[in-house]
C-alpha positions as a Markdown table, in Angstrom:
| # | Residue | x | y | z |
|---|---|---|---|---|
| 1 | Unk | -17.0 | -10.0 | 22.7 |
| 2 | Unk | -14.7 | -12.7 | 21.3 |
| 3 | Unk | -10.9 | -12.4 | 21.0 |
| 4 | Unk | -10.9 | -11.4 | 17.3 |
| 5 | Unk | -13.5 | -8.6 | 17.9 |
| 6 | Unk | -11.5 | -7.3 | 20.9 |
| 7 | Unk | -8.3 | -7.1 | 18.8 |
| 8 | Unk | -10.1 | -5.3 | 16.0 |
| 9 | Unk | -11.6 | -2.8 | 18.4 |
| 10 | Unk | -8.2 | -2.1 | 20.0 |
| 11 | Unk | -6.6 | -1.7 | 16.5 |
| 12 | Unk | -9.3 | 0.6 | 15.4 |
| 13 | Unk | -8.7 | 3.0 | 18.3 |
| 14 | Unk | -4.9 | 3.0 | 17.6 |
| 15 | Unk | -5.6 | 3.6 | 13.9 |
| 16 | Unk | -8.1 | 6.4 | 14.6 |
| 17 | Unk | -5.6 | 8.2 | 16.9 |
| 18 | Unk | -2.9 | 7.9 | 14.2 |
| 19 | Unk | -5.3 | 9.1 | 11.5 |
| 20 | Unk | -6.2 | 12.2 | 13.6 |
| 21 | Unk | -2.4 | 12.8 | 13.8 |
| 22 | Unk | -2.1 | 12.5 | 10.0 |
| 23 | Unk | -5.0 | 14.9 | 9.6 |
| 24 | Unk | -3.4 | 17.4 | 11.9 |
| 25 | Unk | -0.1 | 17.1 | 10.1 |
| 26 | Unk | -1.7 | 17.8 | 6.7 |
| 27 | Unk | -3.5 | 20.9 | 8.1 |
| 28 | Unk | -0.3 | 22.3 | 9.7 |
| 29 | Unk | 1.8 | 21.7 | 6.6 |
| 30 | Unk | -0.7 | 23.3 | 4.2 |
| 31 | Unk | -1.0 | 26.4 | 6.5 |
| 32 | Unk | 2.8 | 26.7 | 6.5 |
| 33 | Unk | 3.1 | 26.1 | 2.8 |
| 34 | Unk | 0.5 | 28.7 | 1.7 |
| 35 | Unk | 0.8 | 31.3 | 4.4 |
| 36 | Unk | 4.3 | 30.8 | 5.8 |
| 37 | Unk | 2.9 | 30.4 | 9.3 |
| 38 | Unk | 5.3 | 29.1 | 11.9 |
| 39 | Unk | 4.8 | 25.3 | 12.5 |
| 40 | Unk | 4.0 | 23.9 | 15.9 |
| 41 | Unk | 6.6 | 21.2 | 16.3 |
| 42 | Unk | 4.3 | 19.2 | 18.5 |
| 43 | Unk | 2.2 | 18.4 | 15.4 |
| 44 | Unk | 5.1 | 16.1 | 14.2 |
| 45 | Unk | 4.9 | 14.0 | 17.3 |
| 46 | Unk | 2.6 | 10.9 | 16.8 |
| 47 | Unk | 0.3 | 9.6 | 19.6 |
| 48 | Unk | 2.1 | 8.0 | 22.6 |
| 49 | Unk | 1.7 | 4.2 | 22.5 |
| 50 | Unk | 3.2 | 3.5 | 25.9 |
| 51 | Unk | 0.0 | 2.3 | 27.4 |
| 52 | Unk | -1.6 | 1.0 | 24.2 |
| 53 | Unk | -1.6 | -2.8 | 24.0 |
| 54 | Unk | -3.3 | -3.2 | 20.6 |
| 55 | Unk | -1.5 | -5.5 | 18.0 |
| 56 | Unk | -1.0 | -2.3 | 16.0 |
| 57 | Unk | 0.7 | -0.5 | 18.9 |
| 58 | Unk | 2.8 | -3.5 | 19.9 |
| 59 | Unk | 4.0 | -4.0 | 16.4 |
| 60 | Unk | 5.1 | -0.3 | 16.1 |
| 61 | Unk | 6.9 | -0.6 | 19.5 |
| 62 | Unk | 8.5 | -3.9 | 18.6 |
| 63 | Unk | 10.0 | -2.4 | 15.4 |
| 64 | Unk | 10.9 | 0.8 | 17.2 |
| 65 | Unk | 9.6 | 2.9 | 14.3 |
| 66 | Unk | 10.5 | 6.6 | 14.3 |
| 67 | Unk | 8.1 | 9.4 | 13.6 |
| 68 | Unk | 8.5 | 9.4 | 9.8 |
| 69 | Unk | 8.2 | 5.6 | 9.6 |
| 70 | Unk | 5.0 | 5.9 | 11.6 |
| 71 | Unk | 3.8 | 8.4 | 9.0 |
| 72 | Unk | 4.5 | 6.0 | 6.2 |
| 73 | Unk | 2.5 | 3.3 | 7.9 |
| 74 | Unk | -0.6 | 5.4 | 8.8 |
| 75 | Unk | -0.6 | 7.0 | 5.3 |
| 76 | Unk | -0.6 | 3.6 | 3.6 |
| 77 | Unk | -3.4 | 2.4 | 5.9 |
| 78 | Unk | -5.3 | 5.6 | 5.5 |
| 79 | Unk | -5.3 | 5.3 | 1.7 |
| 80 | Unk | -6.9 | 1.9 | 2.0 |
| 81 | Unk | -9.5 | 2.8 | 4.7 |
| 82 | Unk | -9.8 | 6.6 | 4.9 |
| 83 | Unk | -8.7 | 8.0 | 1.5 |
| 84 | Unk | -10.6 | 11.2 | 1.9 |
| 85 | Unk | -7.9 | 12.4 | 4.3 |
| 86 | Unk | -5.8 | 13.2 | 1.2 |
| 87 | Unk | -8.5 | 15.2 | -0.6 |
| 88 | Unk | -6.7 | 18.5 | 0.2 |
| 89 | Unk | -3.9 | 17.4 | -2.2 |
| 90 | Unk | -6.4 | 17.6 | -5.1 |
| 91 | Unk | -6.2 | 21.4 | -5.0 |
| 92 | Unk | -4.9 | 23.0 | -8.2 |
| 93 | Unk | -2.4 | 25.8 | -8.7 |
| 94 | Unk | -4.8 | 28.3 | -10.3 |
| 95 | Unk | -1.9 | 30.4 | -11.8 |
| 96 | Unk | -0.7 | 27.4 | -13.7 |
| 97 | Unk | -3.9 | 25.4 | -13.9 |
| 98 | Unk | -2.3 | 22.2 | -12.8 |
| 99 | Unk | -1.6 | 20.3 | -9.6 |
| 100 | Unk | 1.1 | 21.4 | -7.2 |
| 101 | Unk | 4.1 | 19.2 | -8.2 |
| 102 | Unk | 5.8 | 19.7 | -4.8 |
| 103 | Unk | 3.0 | 17.5 | -3.3 |
| 104 | Unk | 4.1 | 14.5 | -5.3 |
| 105 | Unk | 1.5 | 11.8 | -5.4 |
| 106 | Unk | -0.6 | 10.3 | -8.2 |
| 107 | Unk | -4.2 | 10.6 | -9.3 |
| 108 | Unk | -6.6 | 7.7 | -9.3 |
| 109 | Unk | -8.6 | 9.0 | -12.3 |
| 110 | Unk | -11.2 | 6.2 | -12.0 |
| 111 | Unk | -12.2 | 7.2 | -8.4 |
| 112 | Unk | -10.9 | 10.8 | -8.4 |
| 113 | Unk | -8.6 | 10.0 | -5.4 |
| 114 | Unk | -5.2 | 11.3 | -4.5 |
| 115 | Unk | -2.6 | 8.5 | -4.0 |
| 116 | Unk | 0.3 | 9.5 | -1.7 |
| 117 | Unk | 3.8 | 8.6 | -2.8 |
| 118 | Unk | 7.0 | 8.8 | -0.8 |
| 119 | Unk | 7.5 | 12.3 | -2.1 |
| 120 | Unk | 4.1 | 13.3 | -0.6 |
| 121 | Unk | 5.1 | 12.0 | 2.8 |
| 122 | Unk | 8.5 | 13.8 | 2.6 |
| 123 | Unk | 6.6 | 17.0 | 1.9 |
| 124 | Unk | 4.3 | 16.5 | 4.8 |
| 125 | Unk | 7.0 | 15.8 | 7.4 |
| 126 | Unk | 9.9 | 17.8 | 6.1 |
| 127 | Unk | 8.5 | 20.4 | 3.8 |
| 128 | Unk | 10.7 | 21.4 | 0.9 |
| 129 | Unk | 14.0 | 20.4 | 2.5 |
| 130 | Unk | 16.1 | 18.8 | -0.4 |
| 131 | Unk | 18.2 | 16.8 | 1.9 |
| 132 | Unk | 15.2 | 15.0 | 3.4 |
| 133 | Unk | 14.4 | 13.6 | 0.0 |
| 134 | Unk | 17.8 | 11.9 | -0.1 |
| 135 | Unk | 17.4 | 10.6 | 3.4 |
| 136 | Unk | 13.9 | 9.2 | 2.7 |
| 137 | Unk | 15.3 | 6.8 | 0.1 |
| 138 | Unk | 17.0 | 4.9 | 3.0 |
| 139 | Unk | 13.6 | 3.3 | 3.6 |
| 140 | Unk | 14.4 | 0.9 | 0.8 |
| 141 | Unk | 17.9 | -0.1 | 2.0 |
| 142 | Unk | 18.2 | -3.8 | 2.4 |
| 143 | Unk | 18.9 | -3.5 | 6.1 |
| 144 | Unk | 16.1 | -1.1 | 6.9 |
| 145 | Unk | 13.5 | -2.3 | 9.4 |
| 146 | Unk | 10.8 | -2.2 | 6.7 |
| 147 | Unk | 12.7 | -4.5 | 4.4 |
| 148 | Unk | 13.9 | -6.9 | 7.1 |
| 149 | Unk | 10.3 | -7.4 | 8.1 |
| 150 | Unk | 8.6 | -7.3 | 4.7 |
| 151 | Unk | 6.5 | -4.3 | 5.7 |
| 152 | Unk | 6.1 | -2.3 | 2.5 |
| 153 | Unk | 6.6 | -2.6 | -1.3 |
| 154 | Unk | 6.9 | -0.1 | -4.1 |
| 155 | Unk | 4.6 | 0.0 | -7.1 |
| 156 | Unk | 6.1 | -1.2 | -10.4 |
| 157 | Unk | 8.4 | 1.4 | -12.0 |
| 158 | Unk | 7.0 | 3.1 | -15.0 |
| 159 | Unk | 8.8 | 5.5 | -17.5 |
| 160 | Unk | 10.1 | 8.6 | -15.9 |
| 161 | Unk | 9.3 | 7.3 | -12.4 |
| 162 | Unk | 11.8 | 8.0 | -9.6 |
| 163 | Unk | 11.9 | 6.2 | -6.3 |
| 164 | Unk | 10.1 | 9.1 | -4.6 |
| 165 | Unk | 7.3 | 9.1 | -7.1 |
| 166 | Unk | 6.3 | 5.4 | -6.7 |
| 167 | Unk | 3.4 | 4.3 | -4.5 |
| 168 | Unk | 4.0 | 2.7 | -1.2 |
| 169 | Unk | 1.9 | -0.3 | -0.1 |
| 170 | Unk | 1.8 | -2.3 | 3.1 |
| 171 | Unk | 2.0 | -6.0 | 2.7 |
| 172 | Unk | -1.1 | -8.1 | 3.1 |
| 173 | Unk | 0.4 | -9.6 | 6.2 |
| 174 | Unk | 0.9 | -6.3 | 7.9 |
| 175 | Unk | -2.5 | -5.0 | 6.9 |
| 176 | Unk | -4.2 | -8.0 | 8.5 |
| 177 | Unk | -2.1 | -7.6 | 11.6 |
| 178 | Unk | -2.8 | -3.9 | 12.0 |
| 179 | Unk | -6.5 | -4.2 | 11.3 |
| 180 | Unk | -7.8 | -7.7 | 12.2 |
| 181 | Unk | -5.0 | -8.4 | 14.7 |
| 182 | Unk | -4.4 | -11.9 | 13.1 |
| 183 | Unk | -1.3 | -13.5 | 11.6 |
| 184 | Unk | -1.5 | -13.6 | 7.8 |
| 185 | Unk | -1.2 | -16.9 | 6.0 |
| 186 | Unk | -1.3 | -16.6 | 2.2 |
| 187 | Unk | -3.6 | -18.9 | 0.3 |
| 188 | Unk | -2.7 | -20.9 | -2.7 |
| 189 | Unk | -3.4 | -19.0 | -5.9 |
| 190 | Unk | -2.0 | -18.4 | -9.4 |
| 191 | Unk | -0.3 | -15.3 | -7.8 |
| 192 | Unk | 1.1 | -17.4 | -5.0 |
| 193 | Unk | 1.7 | -21.0 | -6.2 |
| 194 | Unk | 2.6 | -22.5 | -2.9 |
| 195 | Unk | 0.5 | -24.2 | -0.2 |
| 196 | Unk | 0.9 | -24.2 | 3.6 |
| 197 | Unk | 1.1 | -27.9 | 4.6 |
| 198 | Unk | 0.9 | -29.5 | 8.1 |
| 199 | Unk | 0.8 | -32.9 | 9.7 |
| 200 | Unk | -1.0 | -34.4 | 12.7 |
| 201 | Unk | 1.8 | -36.9 | 13.1 |
| 202 | Unk | 4.7 | -36.7 | 15.6 |
| 203 | Unk | 8.3 | -37.7 | 15.7 |
| 204 | Unk | 7.5 | -41.1 | 17.2 |
| 205 | Unk | 5.5 | -41.8 | 14.0 |
| 206 | Unk | 8.6 | -41.2 | 11.8 |
| 207 | Unk | 10.6 | -44.4 | 11.4 |
| 208 | Unk | 14.1 | -43.8 | 10.0 |
| 209 | Unk | 17.5 | -45.3 | 10.4 |
| 210 | Unk | 19.8 | -43.5 | 12.9 |
| 211 | Unk | 22.0 | -42.0 | 10.2 |
| 212 | Unk | 19.1 | -40.1 | 8.7 |
| 213 | Unk | 17.8 | -39.0 | 12.1 |
| 214 | Unk | 21.3 | -37.7 | 12.9 |
| 215 | Unk | 21.3 | -35.6 | 9.7 |
| 216 | Unk | 17.9 | -34.2 | 10.5 |
| 217 | Unk | 19.1 | -33.3 | 14.0 |
| 218 | Unk | 21.7 | -31.1 | 12.3 |
| 219 | Unk | 18.9 | -29.3 | 10.5 |
| 220 | Unk | 17.0 | -28.8 | 13.8 |
| 221 | Unk | 20.2 | -27.5 | 15.5 |
| 222 | Unk | 20.7 | -24.9 | 12.7 |
| 223 | Unk | 17.2 | -23.7 | 13.0 |
| 224 | Unk | 17.6 | -23.3 | 16.7 |
| 225 | Unk | 20.8 | -21.3 | 16.5 |
| 226 | Unk | 20.6 | -19.6 | 13.1 |
| 227 | Unk | 20.0 | -16.1 | 14.5 |
| 228 | Unk | 23.5 | -16.3 | 16.1 |
| 229 | Unk | 24.9 | -16.3 | 12.6 |
| 230 | Unk | 23.3 | -13.0 | 11.7 |
| 231 | Unk | 24.2 | -11.4 | 15.0 |
| 232 | Unk | 27.8 | -12.4 | 14.9 |
| 233 | Unk | 30.3 | -10.6 | 12.6 |
| 234 | Unk | 32.6 | -13.6 | 12.7 |
| 235 | Unk | 30.0 | -16.2 | 12.0 |
| 236 | Unk | 28.2 | -14.1 | 9.3 |
| 237 | Unk | 31.5 | -13.9 | 7.4 |
| 238 | Unk | 32.3 | -17.6 | 7.6 |
| 239 | Unk | 29.0 | -19.4 | 7.5 |
| 240 | Unk | 26.0 | -19.5 | 5.2 |
| 241 | Unk | 23.0 | -17.5 | 6.4 |
| 242 | Unk | 20.6 | -20.0 | 4.8 |
| 243 | Unk | 20.5 | -23.8 | 4.9 |
| 244 | Unk | 19.7 | -26.0 | 1.9 |
| 245 | Unk | 18.9 | -29.7 | 2.0 |
| 246 | Unk | 18.4 | -32.4 | -0.5 |
| 247 | Unk | 16.2 | -35.3 | 0.5 |
| 248 | Unk | 16.4 | -38.1 | -2.1 |
| 249 | Unk | 15.1 | -41.7 | -2.2 |
| 250 | Unk | 12.1 | -43.8 | -3.3 |
| 251 | Unk | 8.6 | -42.6 | -2.8 |
| 252 | Unk | 7.0 | -43.2 | 0.6 |
| 253 | Unk | 10.3 | -43.2 | 2.6 |
| 254 | Unk | 9.6 | -40.2 | 4.7 |
| 255 | Unk | 10.9 | -37.1 | 2.8 |
| 256 | Unk | 7.7 | -35.1 | 3.1 |
| 257 | Unk | 6.9 | -36.2 | 6.7 |
| 258 | Unk | 10.4 | -35.4 | 7.8 |
| 259 | Unk | 10.1 | -31.9 | 6.3 |
| 260 | Unk | 6.7 | -31.3 | 8.1 |
| 261 | Unk | 8.0 | -32.5 | 11.4 |
| 262 | Unk | 11.1 | -30.3 | 11.2 |
| 263 | Unk | 8.7 | -27.3 | 10.7 |
| 264 | Unk | 6.4 | -28.5 | 13.5 |
| 265 | Unk | 9.3 | -28.9 | 16.0 |
| 266 | Unk | 10.7 | -25.5 | 15.2 |
| 267 | Unk | 7.4 | -23.6 | 14.9 |
| 268 | Unk | 8.1 | -22.8 | 11.2 |
| 269 | Unk | 5.4 | -22.8 | 8.5 |
| 270 | Unk | 6.2 | -25.2 | 5.7 |
| 271 | Unk | 5.1 | -24.1 | 2.2 |
| 272 | Unk | 5.2 | -26.7 | -0.6 |
| 273 | Unk | 5.9 | -25.1 | -3.9 |
| 274 | Unk | 3.6 | -26.2 | -6.7 |
| 275 | Unk | 6.1 | -26.8 | -9.5 |
| 276 | Unk | 3.2 | -27.3 | -12.1 |
| 277 | Unk | 2.4 | -23.6 | -11.6 |
| 278 | Unk | 6.0 | -22.5 | -11.4 |
| 279 | Unk | 7.6 | -24.0 | -14.5 |
| 280 | Unk | 6.5 | -22.3 | -17.7 |
| 281 | Unk | 7.4 | -22.9 | -21.4 |
| 282 | Unk | 7.5 | -19.1 | -21.9 |
| 283 | Unk | 10.8 | -17.4 | -21.6 |
| 284 | Unk | 11.2 | -15.6 | -18.3 |
| 285 | Unk | 7.9 | -16.8 | -16.8 |
| 286 | Unk | 9.4 | -19.4 | -14.6 |
| 287 | Unk | 11.7 | -16.8 | -13.0 |
| 288 | Unk | 8.8 | -14.5 | -12.5 |
| 289 | Unk | 6.8 | -17.2 | -10.8 |
| 290 | Unk | 9.7 | -18.1 | -8.5 |
| 291 | Unk | 10.2 | -14.5 | -7.7 |
| 292 | Unk | 6.7 | -14.3 | -6.3 |
| 293 | Unk | 7.4 | -17.0 | -3.9 |
| 294 | Unk | 10.8 | -15.9 | -2.8 |
| 295 | Unk | 9.8 | -12.2 | -2.5 |
| 296 | Unk | 7.0 | -13.0 | -0.1 |
| 297 | Unk | 8.9 | -15.7 | 1.8 |
| 298 | Unk | 12.1 | -13.6 | 2.2 |
| 299 | Unk | 11.2 | -12.2 | 5.6 |
| 300 | Unk | 8.8 | -14.8 | 6.9 |
| 301 | Unk | 11.3 | -17.4 | 8.0 |
| 302 | Unk | 9.3 | -20.2 | 6.2 |
| 303 | Unk | 10.6 | -23.6 | 5.3 |
| 304 | Unk | 10.3 | -23.8 | 1.5 |
| 305 | Unk | 9.7 | -27.4 | 0.3 |
| 306 | Unk | 10.3 | -28.2 | -3.4 |
| 307 | Unk | 8.8 | -31.6 | -4.0 |
| 308 | Unk | 9.8 | -33.5 | -7.2 |
| 309 | Unk | 12.6 | -31.0 | -7.4 |
| 310 | Unk | 14.3 | -32.6 | -10.4 |
| 311 | Unk | 11.9 | -30.9 | -12.7 |
| 312 | Unk | 13.2 | -27.5 | -11.6 |
| 313 | Unk | 16.8 | -28.2 | -10.5 |
| 314 | Unk | 17.8 | -30.4 | -13.5 |
| 315 | Unk | 21.3 | -30.4 | -14.9 |
| 316 | Unk | 22.4 | -27.7 | -17.3 |
| 317 | Unk | 23.0 | -28.7 | -20.9 |
| 318 | Unk | 25.4 | -27.6 | -23.6 |
| 319 | Unk | 24.0 | -24.5 | -25.5 |
| 320 | Unk | 22.8 | -25.8 | -28.8 |
| 321 | Unk | 19.9 | -23.5 | -29.4 |
| 322 | Unk | 17.9 | -20.6 | -27.7 |
| 323 | Unk | 15.9 | -23.1 | -25.6 |
| 324 | Unk | 19.1 | -24.4 | -24.0 |
| 325 | Unk | 20.3 | -20.8 | -23.4 |
| 326 | Unk | 17.1 | -19.8 | -21.6 |
| 327 | Unk | 17.0 | -23.1 | -19.6 |
| 328 | Unk | 20.5 | -22.4 | -18.3 |
| 329 | Unk | 19.6 | -18.8 | -17.5 |
| 330 | Unk | 16.7 | -20.2 | -15.4 |
| 331 | Unk | 19.1 | -22.4 | -13.5 |
| 332 | Unk | 21.4 | -19.5 | -12.9 |
| 333 | Unk | 18.5 | -17.5 | -11.5 |
| 334 | Unk | 17.6 | -20.4 | -9.2 |
| 335 | Unk | 21.1 | -20.6 | -7.9 |
| 336 | Unk | 21.1 | -16.9 | -7.1 |
| 337 | Unk | 17.8 | -17.0 | -5.2 |
| 338 | Unk | 18.8 | -20.2 | -3.3 |
| 339 | Unk | 22.1 | -18.5 | -2.3 |
| 340 | Unk | 20.2 | -15.4 | -1.1 |
| 341 | Unk | 17.5 | -17.1 | 0.9 |
| 342 | Unk | 18.2 | -16.9 | 4.6 |
| 343 | Unk | 15.9 | -19.6 | 5.8 |
| 344 | Unk | 15.6 | -23.3 | 5.3 |
| 345 | Unk | 15.0 | -24.8 | 1.8 |
| 346 | Unk | 14.4 | -28.5 | 1.3 |
| 347 | Unk | 14.5 | -30.1 | -2.1 |
| 348 | Unk | 12.9 | -33.6 | -2.4 |
| 349 | Unk | 13.5 | -35.9 | -5.4 |
| 350 | Unk | 13.4 | -39.6 | -6.3 |
| 351 | Unk | 16.2 | -38.9 | -8.9 |
| 352 | Unk | 19.3 | -37.5 | -7.2 |
| 353 | Unk | 21.6 | -37.9 | -10.2 |
| 354 | Unk | 19.4 | -35.5 | -12.2 |
| 355 | Unk | 20.2 | -32.6 | -9.8 |
| 356 | Unk | 22.6 | -30.0 | -11.3 |
| 357 | Unk | 26.1 | -30.2 | -9.6 |
| 358 | Unk | 26.0 | -26.4 | -9.1 |
| 359 | Unk | 23.0 | -26.9 | -6.8 |
| 360 | Unk | 24.8 | -29.7 | -4.9 |
| 361 | Unk | 27.7 | -27.4 | -4.1 |
| 362 | Unk | 25.3 | -25.0 | -2.4 |
| 363 | Unk | 23.5 | -27.7 | -0.4 |
| 364 | Unk | 24.6 | -28.2 | 3.2 |
| 365 | Unk | 22.9 | -31.5 | 3.8 |
| 366 | Unk | 22.2 | -34.3 | 1.3 |
| 367 | Unk | 20.2 | -37.2 | 2.9 |
| 368 | Unk | 19.5 | -40.5 | 1.3 |
| 369 | Unk | 16.0 | -41.8 | 2.4 |
| 370 | Unk | 16.5 | -45.4 | 1.7 |
| 371 | Unk | 13.9 | -48.2 | 1.9 |
| 372 | Unk | 13.3 | -49.3 | 5.5 |
| 373 | Unk | 15.2 | -52.4 | 6.6 |
| 374 | Unk | 13.6 | -55.3 | 8.4 |
| 375 | Unk | 13.7 | -53.8 | 11.8 |
| 376 | Unk | 12.2 | -50.5 | 10.6 |
| 377 | Unk | 9.4 | -52.4 | 8.7 |
| 378 | Unk | 8.4 | -54.2 | 11.9 |
| 379 | Unk | 8.1 | -50.9 | 13.7 |
| 380 | Unk | 6.1 | -49.4 | 10.9 |
| 381 | Unk | 3.6 | -52.4 | 10.7 |
| 382 | Unk | 3.3 | -52.3 | 14.5 |
| 383 | Unk | 2.7 | -48.6 | 14.7 |
| 384 | Unk | 0.1 | -48.5 | 11.8 |
| 385 | Unk | -1.8 | -51.5 | 13.1 |
| 386 | Unk | -1.8 | -50.3 | 16.8 |
| 387 | Unk | -5.4 | -49.7 | 18.0 |
| 388 | Unk | -6.7 | -50.6 | 14.5 |
| 389 | Unk | -6.4 | -54.3 | 14.4 |
| 390 | Unk | -5.4 | -57.3 | 16.5 |
| 391 | Unk | -2.5 | -58.8 | 14.6 |
| 392 | Unk | -0.1 | -61.1 | 16.5 |
| 393 | Unk | 3.7 | -60.6 | 16.5 |
| 394 | Unk | 4.4 | -63.6 | 14.2 |
| 395 | Unk | 2.1 | -62.1 | 11.5 |
| 396 | Unk | 3.9 | -58.7 | 11.7 |
| 397 | Unk | 7.3 | -60.5 | 11.6 |
| 398 | Unk | 6.1 | -62.4 | 8.5 |
| 399 | Unk | 4.8 | -59.3 | 6.7 |
| 400 | Unk | 8.0 | -57.4 | 7.5 |
| 401 | Unk | 10.2 | -60.2 | 6.2 |
| 402 | Unk | 8.3 | -61.1 | 3.1 |
| 403 | Unk | 7.4 | -57.7 | 1.7 |
| 404 | Unk | 10.0 | -54.9 | 1.3 |
| 405 | Unk | 7.5 | -52.0 | 1.4 |
| 406 | Unk | 8.1 | -48.3 | 2.2 |
| 407 | Unk | 6.3 | -46.5 | 5.0 |
| 408 | Unk | 4.1 | -44.8 | 2.5 |
| 409 | Unk | 3.1 | -48.1 | 0.9 |
| 410 | Unk | 2.4 | -49.7 | 4.3 |
| 411 | Unk | 0.1 | -46.8 | 5.1 |
| 412 | Unk | -1.7 | -47.3 | 1.8 |
| 413 | Unk | -2.2 | -51.0 | 2.6 |
| 414 | Unk | -3.6 | -50.2 | 6.1 |
| 415 | Unk | -6.0 | -47.7 | 4.6 |
| 416 | Unk | -7.2 | -50.2 | 2.0 |
| 417 | Unk | -7.5 | -52.9 | 4.6 |
| 418 | Unk | -9.6 | -50.6 | 6.9 |
| 419 | Unk | -12.0 | -49.7 | 4.0 |
| 420 | Unk | -12.4 | -53.3 | 2.9 |
| 421 | Unk | -13.1 | -54.4 | 6.5 |
| 422 | Unk | -15.8 | -51.7 | 6.7 |
| 423 | Unk | -17.3 | -52.9 | 3.5 |
| 424 | Unk | -17.4 | -56.5 | 4.7 |
| 425 | Unk | -18.4 | -55.6 | 8.2 |
| 426 | Unk | -15.4 | -57.5 | 9.6 |
| 427 | Unk | -12.2 | -56.8 | 11.4 |
| 428 | Unk | -8.8 | -56.2 | 9.7 |
| 429 | Unk | -7.3 | -59.6 | 9.2 |
| 430 | Unk | -4.1 | -61.0 | 7.7 |
| 431 | Unk | -6.0 | -62.1 | 4.6 |
| 432 | Unk | -7.3 | -58.5 | 4.1 |
| 433 | Unk | -3.9 | -57.1 | 4.6 |
| 434 | Unk | -2.5 | -59.4 | 2.0 |
| 435 | Unk | -5.1 | -58.2 | -0.4 |
| 436 | Unk | -4.0 | -54.7 | 0.3 |
| 437 | Unk | -0.3 | -55.7 | -0.3 |
| 438 | Unk | -1.2 | -57.3 | -3.6 |
| 439 | Unk | -3.0 | -54.1 | -4.7 |
| 440 | Unk | -0.1 | -52.0 | -3.7 |
| 441 | Unk | 2.4 | -54.1 | -5.5 |
| 442 | Unk | 0.3 | -54.1 | -8.7 |
| 443 | Unk | 0.9 | -50.3 | -8.9 |
| 444 | Unk | 4.5 | -51.0 | -9.7 |
| 445 | Unk | 3.7 | -54.0 | -12.0 |
| 446 | Unk | 4.7 | -56.5 | -9.3 |
| 447 | Unk | 2.8 | -59.4 | -7.8 |
| 448 | Unk | 3.0 | -61.3 | -4.5 |
| 449 | Unk | 4.1 | -64.4 | -6.3 |
| 450 | Unk | 7.1 | -62.5 | -7.7 |
| 451 | Unk | 8.4 | -61.4 | -4.3 |
């Protein structure tokens, strides 16, 4: 049995035990409700997880969930995988020829299933105690363990809905953890317009001047100590809970690689936001698309990377028509979400002057990724050619001095040179490298002769 199968087996045992508890709770509550029998208080105690080492059990113990919170979790899971457990709630009040409203819940007319709501769970655990309904709403407080860890979400509010009558759903992340025992990584889609990005490169591959590296070290230090801010009353009053950075400079100067290496060093997932899917010409759609990202990322501690950020964080304009008005509203919404995000956000742009000054005031670190100088170009050429070609030091010195290329451009030259050498059945030579440089310069309308 492989590791994944083992975790699934363990989780299924924990789930089955909690499901049996939910079944017993339903039986006991129905008997009490319809026959006024005394309730055995032991029925309200969920299975002991002390010696259970499944991912499901360890997650419950880590969050220190109380009995009612345990009920919320198993009920949400049961609706997904064992919905028949709620069939008893389909019973009708024969005297009134309708459902028992005290059960709460909703009907899935298409599949004839009963969908539990928070009101259903309050009835199961507390009966008809009015005060318990008030207390149950605390599940949705910002500081509740469910919200801090992105555990559950509420269905969209419809007309005449109360908080208690909305459907509770576990997040995809939690469902995968409690069933498959694996960490959830959302995939890119129209519903989630962001992509997890990684790099095989390491810090020694990043060639930057000491000033930039020093600024990056400040970011690493914040990531290392950021939890101290939330845990200290003094620090949380005086310091921002999130950290925002602006990386600006010409293409190929290391903005994306620096972001990826920051994530790699600090064991944080880096998600690049696809602005082509975010920005919409329709009023309010851009805000909705951004909300999808921020709502999912809020409790994941991801690094959010906005590449080509000028298209989203541009300067506000004077209000001359409705388009200007909505554009400024979009900027205001962005400012709010940036302010609220407690993790690291990195904006990258080639056009720093186009960034709205209101964003700049909320940015803790603004770093200019300038073109590499002569010393840095020598290191870049040496690193890229190492173990790929035998090129002497004089040639590297000459290439570094004659051609002011960025790291990204040098990488493109080396790739072209390798491909051309393969086609010709030769080794990478200075002549081939010069062909690659000519090709790279042509992209910007330049030539070797003009350098």
